[in-house]
Structures are given as C-alpha cells and as structure tokens.
C-alpha positions as CSV (number, residue, x, y, z in Angstrom):
1,X,3.1,-14.7,-4.3
2,X,4.2,-11.4,-6.1
3,X,2.0,-9.3,-8.3
4,X,3.1,-6.6,-10.3
5,X,0.3,-4.3,-11.5
6,X,2.6,-1.0,-11.8
7,X,2.2,1.4,-14.8
8,X,-1.7,-0.3,-15.3
9,X,-4.4,2.3,-14.6
10,X,-6.7,0.3,-13.5
11,X,-9.4,1.9,-12.2
12,X,-11.8,1.3,-9.5
13,X,-13.8,-1.2,-10.5
14,X,-10.0,-3.4,-11.1
15,X,-9.2,-1.8,-7.7
16,X,-12.5,-3.5,-6.6
17,X,-11.8,-6.7,-7.9
18,X,-8.6,-6.5,-7.1
19,X,-9.6,-5.8,-3.2
20,X,-12.3,-8.8,-3.4
21,X,-9.5,-11.1,-4.1
22,X,-7.2,-9.8,-1.1
23,X,-10.4,-10.6,1.2
24,X,-10.5,-14.3,0.4
25,X,-9.0,-16.4,3.4
26,X,-7.4,-18.5,0.5
27,X,-5.2,-14.9,-0.7
28,X,-1.3,-15.6,0.1
29,X,-0.2,-12.8,-2.0
30,X,2.8,-11.5,-0.2
31,X,3.7,-8.3,-2.1
32,X,1.6,-6.1,-4.5
33,X,2.8,-3.1,-6.7
34,X,0.3,-0.6,-7.2
35,X,3.1,1.8,-8.8
36,X,1.9,4.2,-10.8
37,X,-1.5,2.8,-11.2
38,X,-3.7,5.8,-10.7
39,X,-4.9,5.4,-7.3
40,X,-7.1,8.5,-5.6
41,X,-7.8,9.1,-1.9
42,X,-11.1,8.1,-2.9
43,X,-9.8,4.7,-3.9
44,X,-8.0,4.4,-0.7
45,X,-11.0,3.9,1.3
46,X,-11.7,0.5,-1.2
47,X,-8.3,-1.1,-0.5
48,X,-8.0,-0.1,3.3
49,X,-11.0,-1.9,3.6
50,X,-9.3,-5.5,2.1
51,X,-5.9,-4.6,4.0
52,X,-7.8,-4.3,7.0
53,X,-8.5,-8.1,6.7
54,X,-5.7,-9.5,4.6
55,X,-3.2,-11.7,7.0
56,X,-0.9,-12.3,4.0
57,X,0.1,-8.9,2.3
58,X,3.4,-7.6,3.8
59,X,4.5,-4.9,1.3
60,X,2.3,-2.7,-0.6
61,X,4.2,-0.1,-3.4
62,X,1.8,2.5,-4.0
63,X,4.6,5.1,-5.0
64,X,3.7,7.5,-7.9
65,X,0.0,7.8,-7.0
66,X,-1.9,10.5,-5.4
67,X,-3.0,9.7,-2.6
68,X,-3.2,12.8,-0.5
69,X,-3.1,13.1,3.1
70,X,-6.5,11.7,3.6
71,X,-5.4,8.6,1.8
72,X,-2.1,8.1,3.2
73,X,-4.1,8.3,6.8
74,X,-6.9,6.0,6.0
75,X,-4.4,2.8,4.5
76,X,-2.2,3.9,8.0
77,X,-5.2,3.4,10.2
78,X,-6.2,0.5,8.4
79,X,-2.6,-1.5,8.7
80,X,-2.1,-0.5,12.3
81,X,-5.2,-2.0,13.6
82,X,-4.2,-5.5,13.1
83,X,-1.1,-5.6,12.0
84,X,0.7,-8.6,13.7
85,X,3.6,-8.7,11.5
86,X,6.0,-6.3,9.9
87,X,4.5,-4.7,6.9
88,X,5.8,-2.2,4.4
89,X,4.3,0.5,2.9
90,X,5.9,2.3,-0.2
91,X,4.3,6.2,-1.2
92,X,4.8,9.1,-2.3
93,X,4.6,11.6,0.3
94,X,4.7,15.0,0.4
95,X,6.9,15.2,3.3
96,X,6.9,19.2,3.4
97,X,3.3,18.9,4.7
98,X,2.9,19.4,8.6
99,X,0.2,17.2,8.8
100,X,1.9,14.3,6.7
101,X,5.3,14.8,9.1
102,X,3.1,14.6,12.0
103,X,1.4,11.2,11.1
104,X,5.3,9.5,9.8
105,X,6.1,10.4,13.4
106,X,3.3,8.6,15.1
107,X,3.8,5.6,13.2
108,X,7.5,5.7,14.0
109,X,7.0,6.3,17.7
110,X,3.9,4.2,18.6
111,X,4.3,1.0,15.7
112,X,7.3,-0.7,14.8
113,X,5.7,-3.2,12.9
114,X,4.8,-0.8,10.5
115,X,7.6,0.8,7.8
116,X,6.4,3.5,5.3
117,X,9.0,4.6,3.0
118,X,9.1,7.4,0.6
119,X,9.4,6.1,-3.2
120,X,12.2,8.7,-4.1
121,X,13.8,5.8,-5.8
122,X,13.3,4.2,-9.1
123,X,10.8,1.6,-8.2
124,X,12.2,-1.3,-10.7
125,X,15.2,-1.4,-7.9
126,X,12.5,-3.5,-5.9
127,X,10.0,-5.0,-7.7
128,X,9.8,-8.8,-8.5
129,X,11.9,-10.7,-10.9
130,X,10.1,-12.3,-13.8
131,X,10.2,-15.2,-11.8
132,X,8.3,-14.0,-8.8
133,X,5.1,-12.8,-10.7
134,X,1.9,-14.7,-11.1
C-alpha cells in the first residue's frame, strides 16, 4: 500500500496521528510520500519513533522538507537500528555540509540495508499511480 500526502502541510498534530498509525502492528504501508509537507527537525523525532517500530515501510520520501543535519541523523539512526530489510529514504540534503557528508559515508560503508537518495529530481517520477493510493 502507498500513501501520498505530498504538498500537504500536515503539521505536528497530523504527523502525530500518522505516526500513531505507523506504530500499529497491523499497519502494512509500504511507501509513504511526505514530499513538501513542512516536516521540521523537531518533527523528525516524532517520525523516528514510529519508524523504529514499523516493520512494513520500505520507502519514505521526505524531499523538499527542511530537516537539517539533526533531523537527517535522527531518522537515519532510527532506520539503522532495526532495519532487517532494505529501506530507501529520500531527502533534501545539503551535501555541502561536512556533517551530512560524513553521515552519508558512514551509512554507505556500514549499512547496506539503507539507501539515502537526494531529491534533486521531480518527485512525480517516483510517486505512485492513482490505483496505488488509498
């Protein structure tokens, strides 16, 4: 199943509701698009909590959100802790930031189950079709 909430400013309250659903064992969501939803570094802590307990999500698109280094690190740490299978995280990344460069290199060298992509492309190329969205 796919859920595309792209370009919706869901806010902290909306994200909390979404994360509560992601934590439920019956959640079988595979792909979640939160592209351009005004997710902040603070919001990443809420999302990381859900990601650390969710076992079904394999692709998360957070492109065009200003996550900063702290948000990116928080999300990556949550995904790396419990990832028994391959996951893809798509982010707007400031690749000129040395801390981000170091984090990406560490992940590339130590975690073959996590792929981080930079959102330099149009997100509609990777978004689900209308039949895939519930």
